[in-house]
Biopython code that builds the backbone (N, CA, C, O; Angstrom):
import numpy as np
from Bio.PDB.StructureBuilder import StructureBuilder

atoms = [
    (1, "MET", "N", (85.462, -25.567, -33.981)),
    (1, "MET", "CA", (85.173, -25.562, -32.965)),
    (1, "MET", "C", (86.340, -25.178, -32.575)),
    (1, "MET", "O", (87.375, -25.179, -33.241)),
    (2, "HIS", "N", (86.125, -24.694, -31.005)),
    (2, "HIS", "CA", (87.124, -24.223, -30.411)),
    (2, "HIS", "C", (87.197, -25.426, -29.140)),
    (2, "HIS", "O", (86.348, -25.978, -28.440)),
    (3, "SER", "N", (88.691, -25.499, -29.259)),
    (3, "SER", "CA", (88.998, -26.385, -27.746)),
    (3, "SER", "C", (88.919, -26.118, -26.507)),
    (3, "SER", "O", (88.566, -24.992, -26.155)),
    (4, "VAL", "N", (89.149, -26.841, -25.832)),
    (4, "VAL", "CA", (88.314, -26.438, -24.226)),
    (4, "VAL", "C", (89.757, -25.408, -23.607)),
    (4, "VAL", "O", (89.801, -24.429, -22.862)),
    (5, "SER", "N", (90.625, -26.054, -24.207)),
    (5, "SER", "CA", (92.000, -25.351, -23.629)),
    (5, "SER", "C", (92.092, -23.484, -24.167)),
    (5, "SER", "O", (92.509, -22.570, -23.455)),
    (6, "ASP", "N", (91.734, -23.401, -25.143)),
    (6, "ASP", "CA", (91.064, -22.295, -26.136)),
    (6, "ASP", "C", (90.399, -21.147, -25.313)),
    (6, "ASP", "O", (90.770, -20.017, -24.995)),
    (7, "VAL", "N", (89.228, -21.908, -25.085)),
    (7, "VAL", "CA", (87.783, -21.280, -24.457)),
    (7, "VAL", "C", (88.144, -21.014, -22.729)),
    (7, "VAL", "O", (87.485, -20.253, -22.020)),
    (8, "ALA", "N", (89.129, -21.684, -22.341)),
    (8, "ALA", "CA", (89.531, -21.276, -21.275)),
    (8, "ALA", "C", (90.595, -20.179, -21.024)),
    (8, "ALA", "O", (90.576, -19.391, -20.078)),
    (9, "ALA", "N", (91.619, -20.247, -22.104)),
    (9, "ALA", "CA", (92.607, -19.319, -22.281)),
    (9, "ALA", "C", (91.610, -17.789, -22.468)),
    (9, "ALA", "O", (91.947, -16.722, -21.955)),
    (10, "HIS", "N", (90.677, -17.930, -23.089)),
    (10, "HIS", "CA", (89.628, -16.433, -23.538)),
    (10, "HIS", "C", (89.509, -16.173, -22.546)),
    (10, "HIS", "O", (90.033, -15.159, -22.084)),
    (11, "PHE", "N", (88.508, -17.286, -21.584)),
    (11, "PHE", "CA", (88.062, -16.737, -20.272)),
    (11, "PHE", "C", (88.599, -15.978, -19.341)),
    (11, "PHE", "O", (88.154, -15.087, -18.619)),
    (12, "GLY", "N", (90.205, -16.752, -19.548)),
    (12, "GLY", "CA", (91.206, -16.094, -18.416)),
    (12, "GLY", "C", (91.401, -14.325, -19.054)),
    (12, "GLY", "O", (91.121, -13.286, -18.455)),
    (13, "ARG", "N", (91.800, -14.444, -20.028)),
    (13, "ARG", "CA", (91.988, -12.896, -20.696)),
    (13, "ARG", "C", (90.791, -12.143, -20.421)),
    (13, "ARG", "O", (90.724, -11.012, -19.939)),
    (14, "VAL", "N", (89.973, -12.806, -20.737)),
    (14, "VAL", "CA", (88.536, -11.587, -20.551)),
    (14, "VAL", "C", (88.388, -11.546, -18.954)),
    (14, "VAL", "O", (88.082, -10.444, -18.498)),
    (15, "GLU", "N", (88.549, -12.508, -18.119)),
    (15, "GLU", "CA", (88.621, -12.237, -16.667)),
    (15, "GLU", "C", (89.545, -11.391, -16.388)),
    (15, "GLU", "O", (88.983, -10.384, -15.959)),
    (16, "GLU", "N", (90.935, -11.220, -16.402)),
    (16, "GLU", "CA", (92.151, -10.467, -16.670)),
    (16, "GLU", "C", (91.479, -9.315, -16.641)),
    (16, "GLU", "O", (91.475, -8.745, -15.550)),
    (17, "GLN", "N", (90.699, -8.620, -17.846)),
    (17, "GLN", "CA", (90.311, -7.233, -18.629)),
    (17, "GLN", "C", (89.580, -6.948, -17.795)),
    (17, "GLN", "O", (89.799, -5.870, -17.242)),
    (18, "LEU", "N", (88.313, -7.827, -17.297)),
    (18, "LEU", "CA", (87.203, -7.239, -16.494)),
    (18, "LEU", "C", (87.717, -6.756, -14.934)),
    (18, "LEU", "O", (87.216, -5.841, -14.281)),
    (19, "ARG", "N", (88.874, -7.641, -14.518)),
    (19, "ARG", "CA", (89.394, -7.253, -13.112)),
    (19, "ARG", "C", (90.391, -6.240, -13.131)),
    (19, "ARG", "O", (90.795, -5.854, -12.034)),
    (20, "SER", "N", (90.938, -5.661, -14.311)),
    (20, "SER", "CA", (91.709, -4.605, -14.202)),
    (20, "SER", "C", (90.911, -3.427, -14.635)),
    (20, "SER", "O", (91.268, -2.281, -14.363)),
    (21, "SER", "N", (89.975, -3.665, -15.220)),
    (21, "SER", "CA", (88.945, -2.244, -15.559)),
    (21, "SER", "C", (88.044, -1.718, -13.781)),
    (21, "SER", "O", (87.841, -0.598, -13.311)),
    (22, "LEU", "N", (87.773, -2.858, -13.338)),
    (22, "LEU", "CA", (86.956, -2.913, -12.124)),
    (22, "LEU", "C", (88.274, -2.077, -11.198)),
    (22, "LEU", "O", (88.161, -0.909, -10.829)),
    (23, "PHE", "N", (89.241, -2.756, -10.985)),
    (23, "PHE", "CA", (90.109, -2.104, -10.112)),
    (23, "PHE", "C", (90.190, -0.528, -10.409)),
    (23, "PHE", "O", (89.752, 0.257, -9.568)),
    (24, "SER", "N", (90.640, -0.162, -11.371)),
    (24, "SER", "CA", (90.860, 1.204, -11.845)),
    (24, "SER", "C", (89.539, 1.877, -11.525)),
    (24, "SER", "O", (89.581, 2.890, -10.827)),
    (25, "ILE", "N", (88.344, 1.416, -11.969)),
    (25, "ILE", "CA", (87.182, 2.095, -11.248)),
    (25, "ILE", "C", (86.954, 2.273, -9.883)),
    (25, "ILE", "O", (86.536, 3.343, -9.441)),
    (26, "LEU", "N", (87.152, 1.482, -9.311)),
    (26, "LEU", "CA", (87.067, 1.231, -7.673)),
    (26, "LEU", "C", (88.398, 2.380, -7.037)),
    (26, "LEU", "O", (88.305, 3.199, -6.122)),
    (27, "GLU", "N", (89.448, 2.093, -7.809)),
    (27, "GLU", "CA", (90.440, 3.243, -7.525)),
    (27, "GLU", "C", (90.060, 4.633, -7.873)),
    (27, "GLU", "O", (90.400, 5.517, -7.086)),
    (28, "THR", "N", (89.495, 4.904, -8.790)),
    (28, "THR", "CA", (89.073, 6.330, -9.003)),
    (28, "THR", "C", (87.940, 6.744, -8.311)),
    (28, "THR", "O", (87.721, 7.955, -8.308)),
    (29, "LEU", "N", (86.854, 5.705, -7.481)),
    (29, "LEU", "CA", (86.245, 5.983, -6.855)),
    (29, "LEU", "C", (86.425, 6.344, -5.612)),
    (29, "LEU", "O", (85.713, 7.178, -5.052)),
    (30, "ASN", "N", (87.394, 5.748, -5.072)),
    (30, "ASN", "CA", (88.000, 5.371, -3.662)),
    (30, "ASN", "C", (88.866, 6.751, -3.142)),
    (30, "ASN", "O", (89.092, 7.068, -1.974)),
    (31, "SER", "N", (89.311, 7.529, -4.493)),
    (31, "SER", "CA", (90.310, 8.313, -4.333)),
    (31, "SER", "C", (89.404, 9.714, -3.342)),
    (31, "SER", "O", (88.312, 10.251, -3.526)),
    (32, "PRO", "N", (90.316, 9.883, -2.449)),
    (32, "PRO", "CA", (89.844, 11.016, -1.527)),
    (32, "PRO", "C", (89.944, 12.344, -1.999)),
    (32, "PRO", "O", (89.985, 13.234, -1.149)),
    (33, "SER", "N", (89.996, 12.671, -3.311)),
    (33, "SER", "CA", (89.304, 13.869, -4.141)),
    (33, "SER", "C", (88.467, 14.025, -4.481)),
    (33, "SER", "O", (88.195, 15.170, -4.843)),
    (34, "LEU", "N", (87.636, 13.126, -4.577)),
    (34, "LEU", "CA", (86.172, 13.097, -5.060)),
    (34, "LEU", "C", (85.302, 13.390, -3.975)),
    (34, "LEU", "O", (84.079, 13.406, -4.110)),
    (35, "TYR", "N", (86.042, 13.685, -2.618)),
    (35, "TYR", "CA", (84.715, 13.527, -1.631)),
    (35, "TYR", "C", (84.857, 14.937, -0.796)),
    (35, "TYR", "O", (83.942, 15.385, -0.106)),
    (36, "LEU", "N", (86.034, 15.520, -0.945)),
    (36, "LEU", "CA", (86.482, 16.506, -0.066)),
    (36, "LEU", "C", (86.547, 17.851, -0.992)),
    (36, "LEU", "O", (87.271, 17.957, -1.982)),
    (37, "PRO", "N", (85.748, 18.764, -0.545)),
    (37, "PRO", "CA", (85.580, 19.842, -1.373)),
    (37, "PRO", "C", (87.199, 20.666, -1.755)),
    (37, "PRO", "O", (88.318, 20.571, -1.249)),
    (38, "SER", "N", (86.645, 21.452, -2.864)),
    (38, "SER", "CA", (88.067, 22.168, -2.942)),
    (38, "SER", "C", (88.303, 23.308, -1.819)),
    (38, "SER", "O", (87.308, 23.895, -1.392)),
    (39, "LEU", "N", (89.540, 23.630, -1.345)),
    (39, "LEU", "CA", (89.625, 24.909, -0.400)),
    (39, "LEU", "C", (90.095, 25.913, -0.854)),
    (39, "LEU", "O", (90.737, 25.527, -1.831)),
    (40, "GLY", "N", (90.203, 27.102, -0.763)),
    (40, "GLY", "CA", (90.508, 28.166, -1.179)),
    (40, "GLY", "C", (91.856, 28.064, -0.023)),
    (40, "GLY", "O", (92.041, 27.156, 0.787)),
    (41, "SER", "N", (92.856, 29.514, -0.278)),
    (41, "SER", "CA", (93.842, 29.266, 0.152)),
    (41, "SER", "C", (93.466, 30.296, 1.399)),
    (41, "SER", "O", (94.445, 30.989, 1.677)),
    (42, "SER", "N", (92.805, 30.458, 1.869)),
    (42, "SER", "CA", (91.920, 31.397, 3.216)),
    (42, "SER", "C", (90.949, 31.291, 3.617)),
    (42, "SER", "O", (90.017, 30.766, 3.009)),
    (43, "LYS", "N", (90.881, 31.825, 4.915)),
    (43, "LYS", "CA", (89.909, 31.057, 5.702)),
    (43, "LYS", "C", (88.580, 31.920, 5.264)),
    (43, "LYS", "O", (87.392, 31.655, 5.446)),
    (44, "ALA", "N", (89.109, 32.877, 4.717)),
    (44, "ALA", "CA", (87.519, 33.584, 4.091)),
    (44, "ALA", "C", (87.178, 33.076, 2.359)),
    (44, "ALA", "O", (86.290, 33.702, 1.780)),
    (45, "ASP", "N", (87.683, 32.295, 1.831)),
    (45, "ASP", "CA", (87.702, 31.738, 0.822)),
    (45, "ASP", "C", (86.918, 30.592, 1.037)),
    (45, "ASP", "O", (85.994, 30.426, 0.241)),
    (46, "THR", "N", (87.110, 29.573, 2.136)),
    (46, "THR", "CA", (86.319, 28.764, 2.796)),
    (46, "THR", "C", (85.224, 28.891, 3.829)),
    (46, "THR", "O", (84.766, 27.959, 4.491)),
    (47, "GLU", "N", (84.948, 29.851, 3.873)),
    (47, "GLU", "CA", (83.757, 30.169, 4.989)),
    (47, "GLU", "C", (82.204, 29.594, 4.308)),
    (47, "GLU", "O", (81.335, 29.546, 5.178)),
    (48, "HIS", "N", (81.848, 29.266, 3.261)),
    (48, "HIS", "CA", (80.931, 29.086, 2.465)),
    (48, "HIS", "C", (80.923, 27.377, 2.972)),
    (48, "HIS", "O", (79.845, 26.937, 3.370)),
    (49, "VAL", "N", (82.085, 26.484, 2.947)),
    (49, "VAL", "CA", (82.012, 25.214, 3.163)),
    (49, "VAL", "C", (82.459, 24.937, 4.795)),
    (49, "VAL", "O", (81.801, 24.141, 5.464)),
    (50, "ILE", "N", (83.306, 25.458, 5.214)),
    (50, "ILE", "CA", (83.551, 25.040, 6.427)),
    (50, "ILE", "C", (83.382, 25.897, 7.624)),
    (50, "ILE", "O", (83.882, 27.017, 7.511)),
    (51, "ASP", "N", (82.546, 25.513, 9.215)),
    (51, "ASP", "CA", (82.114, 26.108, 9.594)),
    (51, "ASP", "C", (83.157, 26.271, 10.775)),
    (51, "ASP", "O", (83.390, 25.333, 11.537)),
    (52, "PHE", "N", (83.807, 27.574, 10.900)),
    (52, "PHE", "CA", (84.670, 27.641, 12.000)),
    (52, "PHE", "C", (84.300, 28.296, 13.581)),
    (52, "PHE", "O", (85.097, 28.819, 14.360)),
    (53, "SER", "N", (83.068, 28.115, 13.733)),
    (53, "SER", "CA", (82.624, 28.655, 14.832)),
    (53, "SER", "C", (82.793, 27.270, 16.077)),
    (53, "SER", "O", (82.944, 27.448, 17.286)),
    (54, "LEU", "N", (82.726, 26.089, 15.461)),
    (54, "LEU", "CA", (82.706, 24.940, 16.650)),
    (54, "LEU", "C", (83.277, 23.876, 15.794)),
    (54, "LEU", "O", (82.772, 23.041, 15.044)),
    (55, "PRO", "N", (85.206, 24.340, 16.350)),
    (55, "PRO", "CA", (86.016, 23.481, 16.057)),
    (55, "PRO", "C", (86.249, 22.080, 16.406)),
    (55, "PRO", "O", (87.136, 21.352, 15.961)),
    (56, "SER", "N", (85.202, 21.751, 17.387)),
    (56, "SER", "CA", (85.321, 20.230, 17.741)),
    (56, "SER", "C", (84.083, 19.438, 17.051)),
    (56, "SER", "O", (83.747, 18.278, 17.288)),
    (57, "ILE", "N", (83.571, 20.222, 16.265)),
    (57, "ILE", "CA", (82.622, 19.512, 15.224)),
    (57, "ILE", "C", (82.506, 19.409, 14.274)),
    (57, "ILE", "O", (82.824, 20.427, 13.659)),
    (58, "SER", "N", (82.094, 18.440, 13.548)),
    (58, "SER", "CA", (82.435, 18.286, 12.168)),
    (58, "SER", "C", (82.333, 19.178, 11.276)),
    (58, "SER", "O", (81.140, 19.166, 10.972)),
    (59, "PRO", "N", (82.969, 20.116, 10.536)),
    (59, "PRO", "CA", (83.357, 21.894, 10.522)),
    (59, "PRO", "C", (82.122, 21.996, 9.440)),
    (59, "PRO", "O", (81.197, 22.797, 9.572)),
    (60, "TYR", "N", (82.265, 20.917, 8.174)),
    (60, "TYR", "CA", (81.025, 20.725, 7.180)),
    (60, "TYR", "C", (79.970, 21.576, 6.793)),
    (60, "TYR", "O", (78.949, 20.949, 7.075)),
    (61, "ARG", "N", (79.678, 22.586, 6.335)),
    (61, "ARG", "CA", (78.323, 22.931, 6.243)),
    (61, "ARG", "C", (77.666, 21.982, 5.711)),
    (61, "ARG", "O", (76.491, 22.269, 5.939)),
    (62, "PHE", "N", (77.701, 20.995, 5.123)),
    (62, "PHE", "CA", (76.645, 19.982, 4.124)),
    (62, "PHE", "C", (77.043, 18.751, 4.544)),
    (62, "PHE", "O", (78.177, 18.488, 4.944)),
    (63, "THR", "N", (76.023, 17.899, 4.450)),
    (63, "THR", "CA", (76.139, 16.632, 4.740)),
    (63, "THR", "C", (75.761, 15.867, 3.803)),
    (63, "THR", "O", (74.866, 16.173, 3.015)),
    (64, "ILE", "N", (76.377, 14.822, 3.782)),
    (64, "ILE", "CA", (75.472, 13.556, 2.776)),
    (64, "ILE", "C", (75.719, 12.396, 3.161)),
    (64, "ILE", "O", (76.789, 11.886, 3.495)),
    (65, "SER", "N", (74.394, 11.863, 3.093)),
    (65, "SER", "CA", (73.401, 10.965, 3.371)),
    (65, "SER", "C", (72.820, 9.903, 2.606)),
    (65, "SER", "O", (72.365, 10.276, 1.524)),
    (66, "SER", "N", (72.725, 8.878, 2.824)),
    (66, "SER", "CA", (72.168, 7.587, 1.549)),
    (66, "SER", "C", (71.221, 7.084, 2.331)),
    (66, "SER", "O", (71.258, 7.341, 3.534)),
    (67, "THR", "N", (70.166, 6.250, 1.776)),
    (67, "THR", "CA", (69.533, 5.397, 2.381)),
    (67, "THR", "C", (69.252, 4.483, 1.353)),
    (67, "THR", "O", (69.437, 4.700, 0.156)),
    (68, "THR", "N", (68.684, 3.197, 1.977)),
    (68, "THR", "CA", (68.687, 2.147, 0.882)),
    (68, "THR", "C", (67.154, 1.983, 0.206)),
    (68, "THR", "O", (66.269, 2.820, 0.387)),
    (69, "ALA", "N", (67.035, 1.117, -0.371)),
    (69, "ALA", "CA", (65.313, 1.173, -1.069)),
    (69, "ALA", "C", (64.542, 0.781, -0.020)),
    (69, "ALA", "O", (63.440, 1.329, 0.020)),
    (70, "GLY", "N", (64.804, -0.061, 0.907)),
    (70, "GLY", "CA", (63.865, -0.963, 1.804)),
    (70, "GLY", "C", (63.819, 0.034, 3.002)),
    (70, "GLY", "O", (63.293, -0.490, 3.984)),
    (71, "THR", "N", (64.257, 1.441, 3.221)),
    (71, "THR", "CA", (64.363, 2.038, 4.150)),
    (71, "THR", "C", (63.162, 3.407, 4.020)),
    (71, "THR", "O", (62.614, 4.027, 4.931)),
    (72, "HIS", "N", (63.099, 3.481, 3.297)),
    (72, "HIS", "CA", (62.103, 4.696, 3.030)),
    (72, "HIS", "C", (60.896, 4.612, 4.016)),
    (72, "HIS", "O", (60.238, 3.573, 4.075)),
    (73, "PRO", "N", (60.614, 5.638, 4.748)),
    (73, "PRO", "CA", (59.269, 5.583, 5.129)),
    (73, "PRO", "C", (58.206, 5.943, 4.230)),
    (73, "PRO", "O", (58.282, 6.750, 3.304)),
    (74, "ARG", "N", (57.125, 5.214, 4.619)),
    (74, "ARG", "CA", (55.943, 5.780, 3.599)),
    (74, "ARG", "C", (55.486, 6.767, 3.690)),
    (74, "ARG", "O", (55.258, 6.965, 4.883)),
    (75, "PRO", "N", (55.077, 7.882, 2.879)),
    (75, "PRO", "CA", (54.624, 9.032, 3.227)),
    (75, "PRO", "C", (53.241, 9.186, 3.623)),
    (75, "PRO", "O", (52.517, 8.739, 2.733)),
    (76, "GLY", "N", (52.640, 9.603, 4.524)),
    (76, "GLY", "CA", (51.363, 9.741, 5.139)),
    (76, "GLY", "C", (51.011, 8.684, 6.197)),
    (76, "GLY", "O", (49.949, 8.578, 6.809)),
    (77, "VAL", "N", (52.031, 7.978, 6.284)),
    (77, "VAL", "CA", (51.791, 7.128, 7.969)),
    (77, "VAL", "C", (51.656, 7.344, 9.051)),
    (77, "VAL", "O", (51.155, 6.653, 9.939)),
    (78, "GLY", "N", (52.276, 8.741, 9.078)),
    (78, "GLY", "CA", (52.360, 8.986, 10.419)),
    (78, "GLY", "C", (50.526, 10.190, 10.670)),
    (78, "GLY", "O", (49.890, 10.152, 11.723)),
    (79, "MET", "N", (50.224, 10.817, 9.804)),
    (79, "MET", "CA", (49.167, 11.185, 9.943)),
    (79, "MET", "C", (47.944, 10.376, 9.801)),
    (79, "MET", "O", (46.910, 10.789, 10.325)),
    (80, "ALA", "N", (47.957, 8.981, 8.982)),
    (80, "ALA", "CA", (47.186, 8.068, 9.299)),
    (80, "ALA", "C", (46.796, 8.118, 10.996)),
    (80, "ALA", "O", (45.841, 8.516, 11.662)),
    (81, "MET", "N", (48.024, 7.519, 11.246)),
    (81, "MET", "CA", (48.176, 7.004, 12.549)),
    (81, "MET", "C", (47.680, 7.980, 13.576)),
    (81, "MET", "O", (47.055, 7.512, 14.527)),
    (82, "ARG", "N", (47.872, 9.250, 13.509)),
    (82, "ARG", "CA", (47.072, 10.399, 14.043)),
    (82, "ARG", "C", (45.903, 10.291, 14.160)),
    (82, "ARG", "O", (45.254, 10.336, 15.205)),
    (83, "ARG", "N", (45.421, 10.093, 12.765)),
    (83, "ARG", "CA", (43.978, 10.196, 12.649)),
    (83, "ARG", "C", (43.396, 9.124, 13.406)),
    (83, "ARG", "O", (42.610, 9.437, 14.301)),
    (84, "MET", "N", (43.687, 7.733, 13.168)),
    (84, "MET", "CA", (43.610, 6.467, 14.089)),
    (84, "MET", "C", (43.121, 6.878, 15.402)),
    (84, "MET", "O", (42.012, 6.634, 15.877)),
    (85, "LEU", "N", (44.075, 7.528, 15.928)),
    (85, "LEU", "CA", (44.251, 7.771, 17.090)),
    (85, "LEU", "C", (43.393, 8.612, 17.758)),
    (85, "LEU", "O", (43.004, 8.537, 18.923)),
    (86, "LYS", "N", (43.076, 9.609, 16.707)),
    (86, "LYS", "CA", (42.061, 10.803, 17.516)),
    (86, "LYS", "C", (40.646, 10.351, 17.122)),
    (86, "LYS", "O", (39.667, 11.069, 17.327)),
    (87, "ASP", "N", (40.553, 8.917, 16.445)),
    (87, "ASP", "CA", (38.893, 8.487, 15.961)),
    (87, "ASP", "C", (38.703, 7.615, 17.212)),
    (87, "ASP", "O", (37.618, 7.248, 17.664)),
    (88, "ALA", "N", (39.901, 7.342, 17.694)),
    (88, "ALA", "CA", (39.637, 6.421, 18.977)),
    (88, "ALA", "C", (39.415, 6.836, 20.371)),
    (88, "ALA", "O", (39.036, 6.188, 21.347)),
    (89, "ARG", "N", (39.682, 7.850, 20.257)),
    (89, "ARG", "CA", (39.442, 8.654, 21.899)),
    (89, "ARG", "C", (37.801, 8.853, 21.669)),
    (89, "ARG", "O", (37.124, 8.916, 20.643)),
    (90, "PHE", "N", (37.406, 8.937, 23.345)),
    (90, "PHE", "CA", (35.927, 8.422, 23.562)),
    (90, "PHE", "C", (35.639, 10.154, 24.044)),
    (90, "PHE", "O", (34.516, 10.520, 24.390)),
]
sb = StructureBuilder()
sb.init_structure("model")
sb.init_model(0)
sb.init_chain("A")
sb.init_seg("    ")
for serial, (resi, resn, name, xyz) in enumerate(atoms, 1):
    if name == "N":
        sb.init_residue(resn, " ", resi, " ")
    sb.init_atom(name, np.array(xyz, "f"), 0.0, 1.0, " ", f" {name:<3s}", serial, name[0])
structure = sb.get_structure()
């Protein structure tokens, strides 16, 4: 059987390894190079990524969006509501 101090020391080592691994993963994920497209050396190379016609607006031709599981609209709810309103008319 292991002593309490041996178990505590083992948990400390495991905790440090997990913390180190987590920080490494977070550092990699938070790297700006993951989210920015690679741009060419000239304006012609980047026209597929950046829209230069509107300089005061976010220039990227794509968007990144995310929703949580609870916010997805149920399909067909709008159509069902239209049918109910249509049927309610006199």
